[in-house]
Structures are given as structure tokens and as C-alpha cells.
C-alpha positions, 0 to 999 in steps of 0.5 A: 103364098107370097113371100113374108114381108119385114115391117119395122119401126123406130120410136124414142123411149125414156123422157124428155120433154118436161124432164130434160132441162130445156128440152126442145122436140122441135129440135130433135128430128126423131121426135118430129115429123120423121120419128112420128110419121115415117120411123114410127109407122108400122102402117106402110107397105114400103118404107125405104130410106133413099137419103138418111141423115145427110148433113148439109151446111145448113140442115139435116136431110131424109128423103124416104120411099113409102107406100101407104095401103090407105091410098095405094095398093101394093099389088097394083104398085108390082103390076105397074112395074110389068110390061103387059099392057095393063092400065097400071103398067100404062100409068105407072106414075099413078101407082108409084110409092111417095117420095117425102122430103124432110129437112130437120125431121119436118116434112117439106115436100111429097111426091104426091103433094107436089103439084097441089102445092107448087101449082097453087103457089105459083099460077094464081100470081103469074096468071093474075099479072098481066105480063110476068117477065121477071120473077124471083124464088126465095127458097124452093130448094127442091126446084119445083117452084121454078119448073111451074114458073118456067111453064109461062111464056112471057117469062124472060127470067126466074131468079132462084135465091136458096141458101143451101145448095146441097138440098139443091143437089140431093133433090136433083139425084133423089127427087128428079121429078121436082126438077123435070122440065120435059114438058116444055122442053120442046119450045126454044131456050128450054131444056130437059132439066129446069136449071138447064133452062136459059131463063133460069138463074139459080144463086146459092146464097142467102136470101136476106143478103141478096134483097138488103144488098140489091133493094135495101133502103141504102141502095139505089134500086135499078128499075131493070133489075125489079120483079114482076112476081116474087114467091117465098117458098121457105121455112114456115113462119112457125118453124123453131129456127132463127132464120124463120123468125128473121124472114117473117119479122126484120123490117129491113128485109120485108121492106126490100122485098117491096122495093124489089118488086115493080109498081104492079108486082105481086108478092106470094108468101107461104105462111104455113098452115090455117090455125085450128079451131082450139089455136090461140090467136097467131099473135099469141101463139105459134104463128106470132111470126106470121102475124107480124110479117102481116102487119109489116106488109100492111104498114109498107103499102101491100095491098091485099 
């Protein structure tokens, strides 16, 4: 018989919302995805914390390894670890547990959502632009957006502006696939590790300050420093965070994005999940920031 397995869960008890004055569930990581999707679940065959409540200068970081039996079988995963010539052992990447990155308790990225998300946020714009040489990424702490950009042969430079260097460092250690450029390392100037590529420029600083200082209304813009493609891969517009509101609603910052682009430049913005059929209109609901930004982009001169 197989050895017994221990399954565990952690659930919040007591009364909070509606009973504790000014209680905001979005500010309690245990009352968010971390609590409900990970810690509170009894469904996983594997649930191991790789990083638990690590504090950076800006946020709390968690990384969990989980295996959901509705998606993959534990027996297949164990077989993938053997050196027996089986299909599973020859292709272990198809059977490995998921890795989930959470920031302040909110799921940001997963191993099995990596390709669908990062390929779709990068490649349509890079293919649409006739000759993308200079690209900027706002956020993108895990490194996977830069990884996908580096696959394009026309690229001369990609600048990633990420305020939280702690997320970059933790991702390097615990989510190495996100920064793995070994598939293109044989090309000149490329490297096994994405941020070692000579075309990659990682800047740990405030993106708002970077664009306002270099492309703001009071700045004489250097055309040589403008970008062909600019990708916002950062907070969702509905995140209950002051920085999220500024990213999507600050007129000076959004205008600086327009001025940071070449005449045929392309802006890609990650604007969160689609509204549900029962949700209020964006301008009246949780996605008010998204609605505001779309109107601002249109007024500034962006064309969709």
C-alpha cells in the first residue's frame, strides 16, 4: 500500500468584513487568493511553500508549489522523476507541479499560465511593429516578459523598469524558468540567463519617475531614447493599491508614455480580467481606473 499522505489547510475564522471598522479584505493576504485558492484548499496532492511571507521593501511575496489532481496525476509526476525511458521521464516538464507567485496574497503568475500570458502580451505587438528595435517594460518583475521580447532578432535594447528588486531576486532563485533564455543563448550577444543578455537593461527604480523625468512635459525628449514598443506588465487596474491608481489615472504619466514612443510606436497595457455579465460598468465599478485610462489614451492621441 502507498504511504499515507498528510493534507492540510488554513482557514480564517471569526467575523471581519462588516464587523471590524474599516476592515478591507484586499489588504489582508489571508483573505485573498493566498487564503482561498492556496492555504484553504484541501484539493491539492502537493502543497509546499517555496517562499512564505517574504517581505520586500514594497510587498509580501509567496511562492507555492502545488499539484492539482484535476489537472495532473501525482503518479505521473512521480514517474517523470524516474530514469526509465518512459514518456513521463523524457518530458518531465509536462507533469511537474505548478509554481504560483503571489504578491500581497494575490496570484500574479503561474508556471502553467506563463506561456499563455507572457507570449500574448509580447508577440502580437512585436510582430505588428515593422521593425521593433527598442522596447520598454513597466514592471515585469519575474522576467518572463523580457524573456519573450529577447526572442526577436530585430531587438537592439529592452529596458525593464521594475520598482521592486526583491521580486526580481526571489524569482531568479525560485522561478528560474521565468528568466531562462537558454533556447536563444546560441545567438550572438545572447546568454543563458535573460538579464545577462547584452540587449537587456534592468533598472530597479520607479517607472513613474523614469518616464516623467525622461519623457515628461518639462523634458526635451531625445528621439534616440524613444521606444518602438512599450509594455505595461504591472498591477491590475482594480488592485486596491495607491500605486495602481496612479499608473492608470495620472495624466502626466500617461502623457509621458505617449511621448516615449516613436511615431509608429505601440503601447500594450495589461488591464486586468474582463468584466462579468453581472458586473457594473467599468466607470462605476471595480475597474474605474481602467475606464479612466482608456478615455485618457483616446484624448491624448492613441489609436486602437
